[in-house]
DONU-144389 format. One record per residue: x, z, y of N, C-alpha, C in turn; residue in three letters. Coordinates in nm, 4 decimals, decimal comma, padded with zeros to 6 digits. Atoms other than C-alpha are relative to their C-alpha. Layout:
# DONU-144389
+----------+----------+----------+----------+----------+----------+----------+----------+----------+-----+
|      nxx |      nzz |      nyy |     caxx |     cazz |     cayy |      cxx |      czz |      cyy |   r |
+----------+----------+----------+----------+----------+----------+----------+----------+----------+-----+
|        X |        Z |        Y |        X |        Z |        Y |        X |        Z |        Y | ALA |
...
+----------+----------+----------+----------+----------+----------+----------+----------+----------+-----+
END
This chain:
# DONU-144389
+----------+----------+----------+----------+----------+----------+----------+----------+----------+-----+
|      nxx |      nzz |      nyy |     caxx |     cazz |     cayy |      cxx |      czz |      cyy |   r |
+----------+----------+----------+----------+----------+----------+----------+----------+----------+-----+
| -00,0982 | -00,0911 |  00,0558 | -04,8536 |  06,9585 | -02,4377 |  00,0964 | -00,0780 | -00,0894 | UNK |
| -00,1027 |  00,0704 |  00,0767 | -04,5281 |  06,8384 | -02,5899 |  00,0004 |  00,0482 | -00,1449 | UNK |
| -00,0078 | -00,0347 |  00,1419 | -04,4938 |  06,8278 | -02,9661 |  00,1358 |  00,0632 | -00,0284 | UNK |
| -00,1275 | -00,0667 |  00,0303 | -04,2240 |  07,0496 | -03,1208 |  00,1020 | -00,0989 | -00,0570 | UNK |
| -00,1098 |  00,0845 |  00,0485 | -03,8863 |  06,9025 | -03,2121 | -00,0111 | -00,0211 | -00,1498 | UNK |
|  00,0100 |  00,0133 |  00,1459 | -03,9498 |  06,9686 | -03,5811 | -00,0974 | -00,1105 | -00,0390 | UNK |
|  00,0943 |  00,1086 |  00,0276 | -04,2444 |  06,7273 | -03,5673 |  00,0704 | -00,1350 |  00,0067 | UNK |
| -00,0715 |  00,1261 | -00,0165 | -04,0207 |  06,4474 | -03,4411 |  00,1039 | -00,0193 | -00,1105 | UNK |
| -00,0987 |  00,0102 |  00,1081 | -03,7508 |  06,5260 | -03,6988 | -00,0663 | -00,0352 | -00,1323 | UNK |
|  00,0714 |  00,0302 |  00,1234 | -04,0023 |  06,5230 | -03,9845 | -00,0482 | -00,1446 | -00,0012 | UNK |
|  00,0473 |  00,1380 | -00,0107 | -04,1476 |  06,1942 | -03,8625 |  00,1164 | -00,0982 | -00,0191 | UNK |
| -00,1186 |  00,0851 |  00,0124 | -03,7997 |  06,0383 | -03,8311 |  00,0499 | -00,0028 | -00,1442 | UNK |
| -00,0456 | -00,0073 |  00,1386 | -03,6989 |  06,1582 | -04,1779 | -00,0966 | -00,0731 | -00,0929 | UNK |
|  00,1002 |  00,0671 |  00,0828 | -04,0239 |  06,0317 | -04,3289 |  00,0093 | -00,1517 |  00,0141 | UNK |
| -00,0045 |  00,1436 | -00,0247 | -03,9908 |  05,6889 | -04,1677 |  00,1312 | -00,0649 | -00,0439 | UNK |
| -00,1329 |  00,0544 |  00,0308 | -03,6192 |  05,6469 | -04,2475 |  00,0677 |  00,0786 | -00,1116 | UNK |
| -00,0525 | -00,0846 |  00,1072 | -03,5745 |  05,8456 | -04,5673 |  00,1219 | -00,0613 | -00,0667 | UNK |
| -00,1123 |  00,0648 |  00,0689 | -03,3466 |  05,5903 | -04,7367 |  00,1259 |  00,0013 |  00,0856 | UNK |
| -00,1166 |  00,0011 | -00,0893 | -03,1171 |  05,5659 | -04,4321 |  00,0710 |  00,1351 | -00,0010 | UNK |
| -00,0603 | -00,1330 | -00,0047 | -03,0632 |  05,9398 | -04,4133 |  00,0510 |  00,0446 | -00,1365 | UNK |
| -00,0489 | -00,0291 |  00,1344 | -03,0303 |  05,9719 | -04,7908 |  00,1358 | -00,0658 | -00,0216 | UNK |
| -00,1275 |  00,0711 |  00,0101 | -02,7527 |  05,7115 | -04,7770 |  00,1089 |  00,0709 |  00,0790 | UNK |
| -00,0985 | -00,0695 | -00,0836 | -02,5756 |  05,8954 | -04,4930 |  00,0410 |  00,1334 | -00,0620 | UNK |
| -00,0312 | -00,1297 |  00,0611 | -02,5988 |  06,2345 | -04,6652 |  00,0806 | -00,0187 | -00,1283 | UNK |
| -00,0734 |  00,0275 |  00,1236 | -02,4823 |  06,0894 | -04,9976 |  00,1441 | -00,0406 |  00,0317 | UNK |
| -00,1348 |  00,0413 | -00,0393 | -02,1853 |  05,9215 | -04,8279 |  00,0793 |  00,1189 |  00,0536 | UNK |
| -00,0680 | -00,1187 | -00,0510 | -02,1025 |  06,2467 | -04,6477 |  00,0455 |  00,0930 | -00,1109 | UNK |
| -00,0380 | -00,0837 |  00,1139 | -02,1033 |  06,4422 | -04,9728 |  00,1143 | -00,0652 | -00,0775 | UNK |
| -00,1064 |  00,0743 |  00,0680 | -01,8912 |  06,1715 | -05,1386 |  00,1306 |  00,0117 |  00,0788 | UNK |
| -00,1164 | -00,0149 | -00,0863 | -01,6521 |  06,1901 | -04,8418 |  00,0644 |  00,1372 | -00,0182 | UNK |
| -00,0535 | -00,1355 |  00,0173 | -01,6155 |  06,5671 | -04,8769 |  00,0635 |  00,0181 | -00,1377 | UNK |
| -00,0571 | -00,0067 |  00,1343 | -01,5551 |  06,5328 | -05,2522 |  00,1351 | -00,0706 | -00,0029 | UNK |
| -00,1272 |  00,0726 | -00,0043 | -01,2850 |  06,2712 | -05,1902 |  00,1067 |  00,0783 |  00,0756 | UNK |
| -00,0978 | -00,0817 | -00,0730 | -01,1177 |  06,4947 | -04,9317 |  00,0504 |  00,1149 | -00,0868 | UNK |
| -00,0400 | -00,1086 |  00,0891 | -01,1160 |  06,7756 | -05,1861 |  00,0904 | -00,0507 | -00,1121 | UNK |
| -00,0810 |  00,0572 |  00,1082 | -00,9759 |  06,5509 | -05,4617 |  00,1408 | -00,0327 |  00,0492 | UNK |
| -00,1294 |  00,0440 | -00,0527 | -00,6950 |  06,4168 | -05,2412 |  00,0625 |  00,1008 |  00,0957 | UNK |
| -00,0552 | -00,1045 | -00,0857 | -00,6114 |  06,7486 | -05,0757 |  00,1524 |  00,0027 | -00,0126 | UNK |
| -00,1456 | -00,0046 | -00,0019 | -00,2466 |  06,7537 | -04,9732 |  00,0650 | -00,1370 |  00,0091 | UNK |
| -00,0536 |  00,1359 | -00,0092 | -00,2004 |  06,3758 | -04,9826 | -00,0440 | -00,0570 |  00,1344 | UNK |
|  00,0381 |  00,0249 | -00,1395 | -00,2020 |  06,3165 | -04,6081 | -00,0412 | -00,1446 |  00,0276 | UNK |
|  00,0317 |  00,1405 | -00,0283 | -00,2042 |  05,9363 | -04,6079 | -00,1363 | -00,0363 | -00,0584 | UNK |
|  00,1281 |  00,0309 |  00,0631 | -00,4934 |  05,9089 | -04,8523 | -00,1131 |  00,0753 |  00,0694 | UNK |
|  00,1007 | -00,0752 | -00,0751 | -00,6837 |  06,1843 | -04,6683 | -00,0373 | -00,0731 |  00,1288 | UNK |
|  00,0257 |  00,0707 | -00,1250 | -00,6451 |  05,9884 | -04,3451 | -00,0773 | -00,1294 | -00,0252 | UNK |
|  00,0722 |  00,1234 |  00,0344 | -00,7599 |  05,6635 | -04,5120 | -00,1455 |  00,0313 | -00,0316 | UNK |
|  00,1374 | -00,0406 |  00,0324 | -01,0673 |  05,8416 | -04,6505 | -00,0741 |  00,0381 |  00,1280 | UNK |
|  00,0603 | -00,0425 | -00,1264 | -01,1358 |  05,9941 | -04,3092 | -00,0377 | -00,1191 |  00,0876 | UNK |
|  00,0276 |  00,1195 | -00,0812 | -01,1106 |  05,6615 | -04,1257 | -00,1082 | -00,0856 | -00,0658 | UNK |
|  00,1029 |  00,0766 |  00,0715 | -01,3194 |  05,4910 | -04,3957 | -00,1382 |  00,0595 |  00,0257 | UNK |
|  00,1294 | -00,0619 | -00,0267 | -01,5985 |  05,7440 | -04,3462 | -00,0421 | -00,0230 |  00,1451 | UNK |
|  00,0328 |  00,0247 | -00,1407 | -01,5784 |  05,7001 | -03,9686 | -00,0541 | -00,1419 |  00,0187 | UNK |
|  00,0499 |  00,1374 | -00,0079 | -01,6190 |  05,3225 | -04,0061 | -00,1371 | -00,0120 | -00,0655 | UNK |
|  00,1312 |  00,0016 |  00,0648 | -01,9048 |  05,3758 | -04,2498 | -00,1054 |  00,0581 |  00,0923 | UNK |
|  00,0939 | -00,0652 | -00,0918 | -02,0719 |  05,6082 | -03,9980 | -00,0402 | -00,0944 |  00,1135 | UNK |
|  00,0297 |  00,0950 | -00,1079 | -02,0442 |  05,3470 | -03,7214 | -00,0900 | -00,1120 | -00,0518 | UNK |
|  00,0797 |  00,1084 |  00,0578 | -02,1796 |  05,0705 | -03,9463 | -00,1397 |  00,0497 | -00,0348 | UNK |
|  00,1311 | -00,0569 |  00,0328 | -02,4592 |  05,2977 | -04,0683 | -00,0851 |  00,0153 |  00,1264 | UNK |
|  00,0739 | -00,0192 | -00,1243 | -02,5571 |  05,3819 | -03,7108 | -00,0505 | -00,1312 |  00,0578 | UNK |
|  00,0418 |  00,1311 | -00,0500 | -02,5656 |  05,0170 | -03,6057 | -00,1150 | -00,0531 | -00,0854 | UNK |
|  00,1056 |  00,0461 |  00,0916 | -02,7709 |  04,9250 | -03,9143 | -00,1312 |  00,0751 |  00,0263 | UNK |
|  00,1180 | -00,0840 | -00,0196 | -03,0103 |  05,2159 | -03,8575 | -00,0747 | -00,0401 |  00,1275 | UNK |
|  00,0648 |  00,0341 | -00,1261 | -03,0780 |  05,1181 | -03,4976 | -00,0495 | -00,1448 |  00,0036 | UNK |
|  00,0505 |  00,1376 |  00,0085 | -03,1113 |  04,7464 | -03,5742 | -00,1323 | -00,0012 | -00,0757 | UNK |
|  00,1229 | -00,0068 |  00,0796 | -03,3741 |  04,8253 | -03,8391 | -00,1143 |  00,0592 |  00,0824 | UNK |
|  00,1037 | -00,0658 | -00,0814 | -03,5628 |  05,0527 | -03,5957 | -00,0243 | -00,0698 |  00,1326 | UNK |
|  00,0115 |  00,0760 | -00,1244 | -03,5262 |  04,7984 | -03,3137 |  00,0273 |  00,0861 |  00,1230 | UNK |
| -00,0420 | -00,0838 | -00,1122 | -03,3601 |  05,0583 | -03,0908 |  00,1486 | -00,0212 |  00,0285 | UNK |
| -00,1427 |  00,0310 | -00,0118 | -03,0192 |  04,8889 | -03,0833 |  00,0366 | -00,0305 |  00,1451 | UNK |
| -00,0523 |  00,0197 | -00,1347 | -02,8315 |  04,9150 | -02,7511 |  00,1512 |  00,0206 | -00,0037 | UNK |
| -00,1449 | -00,0143 | -00,0067 | -02,4654 |  04,8901 | -02,6550 |  00,0403 |  00,1460 |  00,0170 | UNK |
| -00,0354 | -00,1414 | -00,0215 | -02,4640 |  05,2517 | -02,5363 | -00,0109 |  00,0806 | -00,1295 | UNK |
|  00,0129 | -00,0680 |  00,1293 | -02,5777 |  05,3592 | -02,8845 |  00,1226 | -00,0259 | -00,0856 | UNK |
| -00,1203 |  00,0340 |  00,0765 | -02,2868 |  05,1761 | -03,0468 |  00,1194 |  00,0781 |  00,0534 | UNK |
| -00,1099 | -00,0756 | -00,0601 | -02,0445 |  05,3353 | -02,8027 | -00,0092 |  00,1478 | -00,0378 | UNK |
|  00,0195 | -00,1395 |  00,0394 | -02,1937 |  05,6756 | -02,8824 |  00,0468 |  00,0231 | -00,1436 | UNK |
| -00,0430 | -00,0145 |  00,1390 | -02,1412 |  05,6238 | -03,2566 |  00,1514 | -00,0125 | -00,0125 | UNK |
| -00,1461 |  00,0148 |  00,0038 | -01,7828 |  05,5066 | -03,1980 |  00,0672 |  00,1266 |  00,0518 | UNK |
| -00,0593 | -00,1223 | -00,0552 | -01,7060 |  05,8097 | -02,9811 | -00,0152 |  00,1186 | -00,0953 | UNK |
|  00,0202 | -00,1092 |  00,0957 | -01,8577 |  06,0501 | -03,2335 |  00,0934 | -00,0162 | -00,1191 | UNK |
| -00,0905 |  00,0247 |  00,1127 | -01,6558 |  05,8853 | -03,5131 |  00,1432 |  00,0391 |  00,0365 | UNK |
| -00,1354 | -00,0359 | -00,0408 | -01,3324 |  05,9241 | -03,3163 |  00,0152 |  00,1500 |  00,0219 | UNK |
| -00,0052 | -00,1464 | -00,0127 | -01,4160 |  06,2860 | -03,2354 |  00,0111 |  00,0644 | -00,1381 | UNK |
| -00,0096 | -00,0511 |  00,1375 | -01,4694 |  06,3485 | -03,6074 |  00,1414 | -00,0177 | -00,0527 | UNK |
| -00,1375 |  00,0248 |  00,0451 | -01,1333 |  06,1872 | -03,6854 |  00,0951 |  00,0968 |  00,0686 | UNK |
| -00,0880 | -00,0886 | -00,0745 | -00,9631 |  06,3867 | -03,4118 | -00,0094 |  00,1440 | -00,0488 | UNK |
|  00,0170 | -00,1398 |  00,0401 | -01,1111 |  06,7208 | -03,5112 |  00,0488 |  00,0257 | -00,1413 | UNK |
| -00,0418 | -00,0226 |  00,1388 | -01,0551 |  06,6813 | -03,8838 |  00,1501 | -00,0217 | -00,0173 | UNK |
| -00,1428 |  00,0300 |  00,0175 | -00,7066 |  06,5308 | -03,8541 |  00,0885 |  00,1000 |  00,0727 | UNK |
| -00,0866 | -00,0851 | -00,0808 | -00,5638 |  06,7499 | -03,5797 | -00,0221 |  00,1485 | -00,0289 | UNK |
|  00,0284 | -00,1429 |  00,0115 | -00,7379 |  07,0827 | -03,6352 | -00,0104 |  00,0448 | -00,1460 | UNK |
|  00,0269 | -00,0469 |  00,1357 | -00,8546 |  07,1050 | -03,9967 |  00,1021 | -00,0512 | -00,1011 | UNK |
| -00,0956 |  00,0588 |  00,0941 | -00,6119 |  06,8713 | -04,1767 |  00,1351 | -00,0238 |  00,0687 | UNK |
| -00,1239 |  00,0189 | -00,0773 | -00,2807 |  06,9349 | -03,9943 |  00,1120 | -00,0667 | -00,0777 | UNK |
+----------+----------+----------+----------+----------+----------+----------+----------+----------+-----+
END
């Protein structure tokens, strides 16, 4: 019988607590910066791109530490980062 998804999530969080704490802290800091620089389009875009690069670097680091690093994983993180930039820049931050 397969174990529930929550079991795998709890195990992942327990084994990589610092990694996820760093990502969540950076995400909260990113949202605070977006709120502080609301209306300043250039700075908002710089903050957005900076978080996207941080996300890619975090993902690479996370997978290197867990020894699950593959090129397809890096491409996935890059694509997700660009989707985040696209959605926030085009739809939410016009």
